[in-house]
N, C-alpha and C positions, 0 to 999 in steps of 0.2 A: 504673461503680461496681464497686469490688472487693469481695471477700467479707467484708471487715472494716468496710465503711461502715455507718453507722447507717441505720435506716429513714428514708425521706424521702417527702415528698409531691411527686410529679412533676408533677401537673396538678390544677388547681382551676378549675371552670367553673360559672358561675351560669346557670341556665336556667329556662324556664317549667315544665318537668317532666323528671324524670330517673328511670330505673330501671336497676338492675344485675341482669342475668339470665345465669346460666352464664358469668360472667366478662366479659360484654360490657356496655358502657354504651349505653343507649338514651336519647338526649337530644333533646328537642323544644324549639325556640326557645332554643338555647344561645348564650351569649356576650354577653348584653346588659349594658349599663351604666346604663340608665335604666328604672326601673319606674314606669309610670303607673297610678294607681289612682283609682277614682271615690270621692269623699268627699262625703257629704251635709253641708249646712250644719247646724251645731249637733249633729252626730252624732259619736260616738267614731271613732277611726281604724279602718278595716276590716281584716279578716284578709286577708293576702296569701298566695296559694299560689305557692311557688317550688320550684325543685329545685337541688340542689347535687351536682355530679359530681366525684369524686376518683379519681386513680390514685396508688397508693402503691408505692414500690419497696422490696422486702424482700430484702436480700442474704442469701446462703447462711448466714452465721453468725448472722443475726438471726431465722431461722425457728425454729419451735417454742418461741417465747417470747412472753409477753404484752407488748403495747405499748399505750400510752394515746394515743388520738387526741382532741384538743380542738379544737372549732370554736367561735369566738366571733363574734357579730354586734355591732359597735361603731358608735356614732354618729359624726358628723363630727368631734367632738373627739378621737376614738379613745381616750377615757377611760371612757366609759359603756358597759358591756356590757348590751345589751338582750335578749340570749338566748345560750344556749350549749348545746352538745352534748358529752358525754364518752362515749367508747366504748372498749372493749377490742378489740384486734385480735391474733389469733394465727394466723399462716400456717404451715402444716405443709409438709413435704417429701414429695411423692409418691415411692414407692419406685423408680420408673424414671427419676427426674430426674437429669440429669448433674450431678456435684459442681461447685459454684461457680456454678450457675445463679441468676440474679436473678429473682424473681417480681414480677409487677405486678398485685396484686389491685385490683379496681374497687369503688367504693362509690357508690351512687346514693341520695340522701336527698331524697325528696319531703317538703316540710314546709309547715306553716301558721305564719305569724308576723305579729305586729302591729308595724308600724313606728310609733312614737309621734308622728312628725311628718315632714313632707317635708324634704328636704335630703340631705346626704351621709352615706353609711354605708360600712362596710368589713367584709368577712369575713376573719378570720385563722384559719388552720388550722395546727396543729403536732402533732408526735408526740414523746412522751416528754420534752417540755419542753426539748429541746436548743436552745440559743441559736443563732439564724441558720438553723434548720431549720424554716422555715415558708413558707406561701404566703399571698398576700393578693389580694383582689379588691375594688376600690373601685367603688361605684355610687351613683346618685342615686334618690331616691324623689320623684316628682312628683305633686302632687295635682291632680285635675280636679274642680272644684266642681260638685256636682249640686244641683238644687232638691229640697227635701224630704229624707226619710230614705232612705238607701241600702237596696236590697232584699237 
């Protein structure tokens, strides 16, 4: 990436749990593509705890500027957005940083989400609405029927 490249998402990983501490990602159960959940008969879909890990590349000329990160959870038709997150990112330049250096801030998002049904889903993340500057992660939600109501 040269100093004039737009901000981009370098990595997107779906996990059981994620944290970002001091620029490091702590990922537990990362990289899955099937989420199994216990669903009680005649009960609403349960809340699922998941984590999303991102690594963003910020070129020298894009530091000290606001950038908009948008993450959408879409159903298998890729048309219905079942949840979204919008956040502002502003990466500064440390005074001792060598000119032209690219920075790679990490983002760890633990979240609670309700998937309305079993089947295919997709996470789409992009920054600043730039066409083609996005990452996707497709996965399946699989229901395991339980007797009675889920605890």
